[in-house]
ROVEX-949489 format. One record per residue (C-alpha): residue number from 1; residue in one letter; x, y, z. Coordinates in nm, 4 decimals, m for minus. Example, Ala and Ser with C-alpha at 12.3 -4.5 7.8 and 13.67 -1.06 7.14 Angstrom:
@seq 1; type A; X 1.2300; Y m0.4500; Z 0.7800
@seq 2; type S; X 1.3670; Y m0.1060; Z 0.7140
This chain:
@seq 1; type M; X m3.9197; Y m1.0851; Z 1.4239
@seq 2; type A; X m4.1562; Y m0.9394; Z 1.1607
@seq 3; type T; X m4.1560; Y m1.0109; Z 0.7740
@seq 4; type I; X m4.3252; Y m0.8237; Z 0.4982
@seq 5; type T; X m4.4273; Y m0.9810; Z 0.1732
@seq 6; type I; X m4.4317; Y m0.7664; Z m0.1558
@seq 7; type P; X m4.5506; Y m0.8641; Z m0.4830
@seq 8; type S; X m4.2966; Y m0.9048; Z m0.7673
@seq 9; type S; X m4.2303; Y m0.6109; Z m0.9943
@seq 10; type Q; X m4.4744; Y m0.7661; Z m1.2596
@seq 11; type G; X m4.7402; Y m0.7175; Z m0.9839
@seq 12; type S; X m4.7907; Y m1.0951; Z m0.9368
@seq 13; type S; X m4.8917; Y m1.2032; Z m0.5794
@seq 14; type A; X m4.8485; Y m1.5752; Z m0.6572
@seq 15; type P; X m4.6601; Y m1.7414; Z m0.3683
@seq 16; type E; X m4.3589; Y m1.8235; Z m0.5865
@seq 17; type D; X m4.3288; Y m1.4746; Z m0.7223
@seq 18; type R; X m4.3420; Y m1.2898; Z m0.3804
@seq 19; type I; X m4.0497; Y m1.1183; Z m0.2248
@seq 20; type E; X m4.0099; Y m1.1575; Z 0.1483
@seq 21; type I; X m3.8281; Y m0.8903; Z 0.3535
@seq 22; type D; X m3.7165; Y m0.9854; Z 0.7212
@seq 23; type L; X m3.7647; Y m0.6704; Z 0.9220
@seq 24; type K; X m3.6233; Y m0.8588; Z 1.2133
@seq 25; type E; X m3.7268; Y m0.6516; Z 1.5310
@seq 26; type P; X m3.8914; Y m0.3388; Z 1.4058
@seq 27; type W; X m3.8667; Y m0.1618; Z 1.7499
@seq 28; type L; X m3.4936; Y m0.2284; Z 1.7676
@seq 29; type A; X m3.4417; Y m0.1231; Z 1.3923
@seq 30; type A; X m3.6268; Y 0.2236; Z 1.4686
@seq 31; type I; X m3.3852; Y 0.2550; Z 1.7568
@seq 32; type L; X m3.0942; Y 0.1868; Z 1.5500
@seq 33; type A; X m3.2131; Y 0.4227; Z 1.2790
@seq 34; type W; X m3.2431; Y 0.7110; Z 1.5274
@seq 35; type M; X m2.9044; Y 0.6407; Z 1.6904
@seq 36; type L; X m2.7380; Y 0.6597; Z 1.3388
@seq 37; type P; X m2.9241; Y 0.7245; Z 1.0114
@seq 38; type G; X m2.9299; Y 0.3970; Z 0.8098
@seq 39; type L; X m2.8272; Y 0.1660; Z 1.0918
@seq 40; type G; X m3.1620; Y 0.0216; Z 1.1330
@seq 41; type H; X m3.1743; Y m0.0727; Z 0.7587
@seq 42; type L; X m2.8235; Y m0.2303; Z 0.7784
@seq 43; type Y; X m2.9559; Y m0.4251; Z 1.0766
@seq 44; type Q; X m3.2411; Y m0.5576; Z 0.8742
@seq 45; type G; X m3.0053; Y m0.6299; Z 0.5766
@seq 46; type R; X m3.1405; Y m0.3470; Z 0.3653
@seq 47; type T; X m2.7830; Y m0.2475; Z 0.2868
@seq 48; type G; X m2.8587; Y m0.0146; Z m0.0226
@seq 49; type K; X m3.1026; Y 0.1798; Z 0.1578
@seq 50; type G; X m2.9034; Y 0.1976; Z 0.4746
@seq 51; type I; X m2.5922; Y 0.3377; Z 0.2983
@seq 52; type L; X m2.8151; Y 0.5847; Z 0.1047
@seq 53; type F; X m2.9758; Y 0.7205; Z 0.4171
@seq 54; type F; X m2.6561; Y 0.7412; Z 0.6025
@seq 55; type V; X m2.4805; Y 0.9532; Z 0.3396
@seq 56; type C; X m2.7842; Y 1.1571; Z 0.2523
@seq 57; type V; X m2.9074; Y 1.2435; Z 0.6119
@seq 58; type L; X m2.5564; Y 1.2839; Z 0.7665
@seq 59; type G; X m2.4288; Y 1.4613; Z 0.4723
@seq 60; type T; X m2.7059; Y 1.7180; Z 0.4983
@seq 61; type F; X m2.6554; Y 1.7477; Z 0.8675
@seq 62; type F; X m2.2817; Y 1.8054; Z 0.8681
@seq 63; type Y; X m2.3064; Y 2.0407; Z 0.5720
@seq 64; type G; X m2.5445; Y 2.2449; Z 0.7693
@seq 65; type L; X m2.3039; Y 2.2459; Z 1.0565
@seq 66; type Y; X m2.0207; Y 2.3498; Z 0.8106
@seq 67; type L; X m2.2283; Y 2.6342; Z 0.6705
@seq 68; type G; X m2.2899; Y 2.7710; Z 1.0291
@seq 69; type N; X m1.9316; Y 2.7326; Z 1.1392
@seq 70; type G; X m2.0208; Y 2.4554; Z 1.3693
@seq 71; type K; X m2.2478; Y 2.6719; Z 1.5879
@seq 72; type V; X m2.6136; Y 2.6132; Z 1.4589
@seq 73; type V; X m2.6818; Y 2.2971; Z 1.6642
@seq 74; type Y; X m2.7328; Y 2.3935; Z 2.0294
@seq 75; type A; X m2.9944; Y 2.3486; Z 2.2869
@seq 76; type S; X m3.1871; Y 2.6421; Z 2.4382
@seq 77; type V; X m3.0786; Y 2.8032; Z 2.7555
@seq 78; type P; X m3.2982; Y 3.0332; Z 2.9873
@seq 79; type W; X m3.0917; Y 3.3440; Z 2.9257
@seq 80; type E; X m3.0969; Y 3.3244; Z 2.5342
@seq 81; type Q; X m3.4110; Y 3.1354; Z 2.4289
@seq 82; type Q; X m3.6611; Y 2.9736; Z 2.6438
@seq 83; type F; X m3.7622; Y 2.7431; Z 2.3812
@seq 84; type R; X m3.5769; Y 2.6838; Z 2.0686
@seq 85; type W; X m3.7847; Y 2.4480; Z 1.8471
@seq 86; type Q; X m3.4875; Y 2.3884; Z 1.6198
@seq 87; type Y; X m3.3027; Y 2.1593; Z 1.8565
@seq 88; type L; X m3.6155; Y 1.9310; Z 1.8810
@seq 89; type C; X m3.5778; Y 1.8699; Z 1.5062
@seq 90; type Q; X m3.2128; Y 1.8441; Z 1.5027
@seq 91; type L; X m3.2447; Y 1.5677; Z 1.7661
@seq 92; type G; X m3.3929; Y 1.3534; Z 1.4884
@seq 93; type V; X m3.0289; Y 1.2837; Z 1.3604
@seq 94; type G; X m2.9623; Y 1.0880; Z 1.6713
@seq 95; type L; X m2.6362; Y 1.0469; Z 1.8279
@seq 96; type P; X m2.4434; Y 1.3025; Z 1.6324
@seq 97; type S; X m2.6661; Y 1.5756; Z 1.7607
@seq 98; type T; X m2.6729; Y 1.4673; Z 2.1421
@seq 99; type P; X m2.3486; Y 1.6600; Z 2.2391
@seq 100; type M; X m2.5729; Y 1.9731; Z 2.2638
@seq 101; type L; X m2.7611; Y 1.8330; Z 2.5503
@seq 102; type W; X m2.4418; Y 1.7625; Z 2.7446
@seq 103; type Q; X m2.3142; Y 2.1079; Z 2.6524
@seq 104; type R; X m2.6347; Y 2.2601; Z 2.7690
@seq 105; type S; X m2.6082; Y 2.0960; Z 3.1032
@seq 106; type K; X m2.2466; Y 2.2396; Z 3.1339
@seq 107; type S; X m2.3693; Y 2.5644; Z 3.0462
@seq 108; type L; X m2.6384; Y 2.5749; Z 3.2968
@seq 109; type K; X m2.3586; Y 2.5146; Z 3.5717
@seq 110; type D; X m2.1275; Y 2.7807; Z 3.4155
@seq 111; type A; X m2.2754; Y 3.0425; Z 3.2000
@seq 112; type N; X m1.9329; Y 3.1359; Z 3.0329
@seq 113; type H; X m1.8779; Y 2.7627; Z 2.9177
@seq 114; type H; X m1.8358; Y 2.7245; Z 2.5358
@seq 115; type G; X m1.7405; Y 2.4542; Z 2.2965
@seq 116; type F; X m1.8653; Y 2.2538; Z 2.0116
@seq 117; type M; X m2.2483; Y 2.2357; Z 2.0106
@seq 118; type A; X m2.2504; Y 2.4728; Z 2.3219
@seq 119; type P; X m2.5341; Y 2.7261; Z 2.3598
@seq 120; type P; X m2.4496; Y 3.0914; Z 2.3039
@seq 121; type R; X m2.3202; Y 3.2899; Z 2.6124
@seq 122; type R; X m2.4392; Y 3.6075; Z 2.7443
@seq 123; type G; X m2.2767; Y 3.9357; Z 2.6026
@seq 124; type P; X m2.1943; Y 4.1740; Z 2.5038
@seq 125; type F; X m1.9463; Y 4.0558; Z 2.2434
@seq 126; type E; X m1.7238; Y 4.2629; Z 2.0097
@seq 127; type T; X m1.7152; Y 4.1752; Z 1.6387
@seq 128; type T; X m1.6553; Y 4.3089; Z 1.2836
@seq 129; type D; X m1.9237; Y 4.3151; Z 1.0313
@seq 130; type D; X m1.9257; Y 4.2415; Z 0.6683
@seq 131; type S; X m1.8295; Y 4.6347; Z 0.5980
@seq 132; type G; X m1.5386; Y 4.5922; Z 0.8277
@seq 133; type N; X m1.6968; Y 4.8037; Z 1.1052
@seq 134; type D; X m1.6554; Y 4.7193; Z 1.4697
@seq 135; type A; X m1.9668; Y 4.6301; Z 1.6290
@seq 136; type R; X m2.0856; Y 4.5340; Z 1.9803
@seq 137; type Q; X m2.3480; Y 4.2659; Z 1.9847
@seq 138; type P; X m2.5813; Y 4.1974; Z 2.2988
@seq 139; type S; X m2.5228; Y 3.8127; Z 2.2941
@seq 140; type E; X m2.2942; Y 3.5510; Z 2.1253
@seq 141; type L; X m2.6033; Y 3.4358; Z 1.9243
@seq 142; type A; X m2.6105; Y 3.7855; Z 1.7806
@seq 143; type K; X m2.2295; Y 3.7687; Z 1.7150
@seq 144; type W; X m2.2832; Y 3.4157; Z 1.5396
@seq 145; type T; X m2.5354; Y 3.5716; Z 1.3263
@seq 146; type V; X m2.3487; Y 3.8606; Z 1.2080
@seq 147; type D; X m2.0313; Y 3.6681; Z 1.1685
@seq 148; type S; X m2.1816; Y 3.3999; Z 0.9550
@seq 149; type H; X m2.4512; Y 3.6024; Z 0.7822
@seq 150; type P; X m2.6369; Y 3.4749; Z 0.5851
@seq 151; type Y; X m2.5059; Y 3.1276; Z 0.6316
@seq 152; type F; X m2.6070; Y 3.0882; Z 1.0056
@seq 153; type E; X m2.9889; Y 3.0635; Z 0.9207
@seq 154; type L; X m2.9184; Y 2.8370; Z 0.6160
@seq 155; type G; X m2.7028; Y 2.5965; Z 0.8238
@seq 156; type T; X m2.9930; Y 2.5906; Z 1.0699
@seq 157; type V; X m3.2222; Y 2.4993; Z 0.8031
@seq 158; type F; X m3.0092; Y 2.2226; Z 0.6678
@seq 159; type T; X m2.9669; Y 2.0694; Z 1.0094
@seq 160; type V; X m3.3332; Y 2.0910; Z 1.0898
@seq 161; type V; X m3.4143; Y 1.9249; Z 0.7565
@seq 162; type A; X m3.1662; Y 1.6389; Z 0.8135
@seq 163; type G; X m3.3420; Y 1.5744; Z 1.1620
@seq 164; type L; X m3.6892; Y 1.5711; Z 0.9893
@seq 165; type L; X m3.5757; Y 1.3456; Z 0.7062
@seq 166; type N; X m3.4275; Y 1.0835; Z 0.9693
@seq 167; type I; X m3.7762; Y 1.0637; Z 1.1266
@seq 168; type L; X m3.9037; Y 0.9263; Z 0.7940
@seq 169; type V; X m3.6005; Y 0.6909; Z 0.7985
@seq 170; type I; X m3.7018; Y 0.5737; Z 1.1423
@seq 171; type C; X m4.0472; Y 0.5101; Z 1.0109
@seq 172; type D; X m3.9227; Y 0.2997; Z 0.7188
@seq 173; type A; X m3.7130; Y 0.1045; Z 0.9357
@seq 174; type A; X m3.9966; Y 0.0236; Z 1.1767
@seq 175; type A; X m4.2838; Y m0.0337; Z 0.9348
@seq 176; type G; X m4.1006; Y m0.1574; Z 0.6244
@seq 177; type P; X m4.1016; Y m0.0385; Z 0.2627
@seq 178; type L; X m4.4201; Y 0.1505; Z 0.1368
@seq 179; type L; X m4.6204; Y m0.1057; Z m0.0773
@seq 180; type I; X m4.7841; Y 0.0163; Z m0.3785
@seq 181; type T; X m4.9406; Y m0.2659; Z m0.5789
@seq 182; type P; X m5.0054; Y m0.1888; Z m0.9324
@seq 183; type P; X m5.3711; Y m0.2287; Z m1.0466
@seq 184; type P; X m5.4494; Y m0.5618; Z m1.2420
@seq 185; type E; X m5.4223; Y m0.5068; Z m1.6079
@seq 186; type K; X m5.7345; Y m0.4634; Z m1.7784
@seq 187; type K; X m5.7591; Y m0.6363; Z m2.1224
@seq 188; type Q; X m5.9033; Y m0.3997; Z m2.3688
@seq 189; type K; X m6.1170; Y m0.5746; Z m2.6308
@seq 190; type K; X m5.9850; Y m0.4536; Z m2.9656
@seq 191; type D; X m6.2221; Y m0.4355; Z m3.2511
@seq 192; type T; X m6.1294; Y m0.6550; Z m3.5361
@seq 193; type P; X m6.1552; Y m0.5192; Z m3.8928
@seq 194; type D; X m6.4734; Y m0.7378; Z m3.9562
@seq 195; type E; X m6.6517; Y m0.5875; Z m3.6634
@seq 196; type K; X m6.5836; Y m0.2323; Z m3.7654
@seq 197; type S; X m6.6951; Y m0.2874; Z m4.1258
@seq 198; type S; X m7.0469; Y m0.4538; Z m4.0032
């Protein structure tokens, strides 16, 4: 169990003015914060922050999924991209992003496997572009990019940002709030009218 003591809002560090926050088990709070954004804060009793992080991080993640037609979160496969760094960032969101790892393992066994968060399949694929022209794309990823242009890239950015934001949430759950104590007030000696005249 860990506690953190912060000064009061007036900057007083006297024992009776201090505020103590029980961080409980910081390592467990960090794991819970990774599993579901805000869950670590709820475990610590920091309800306001927990709800705020839950809404903001998951809202950003699912909005990105919506923009990319549910196709922007997937893990790399050898025939498409040997290393896709975006999914490492997306994993920061926790359990909501983990189906992509399960789907990747299924795709490695069956290259034609498709589904929610499954990686793109080998091509070619027929599609229709924005101008209404029929086009043949070399892979499913190229088809997704054409079909959702420009929202595929934008959705990827939103999901990556959500994962990176949750890394900060995890750090806050593990270490507690950032403490910035105000400097002690310096009393300015004011000149009295008598001193000015002399």
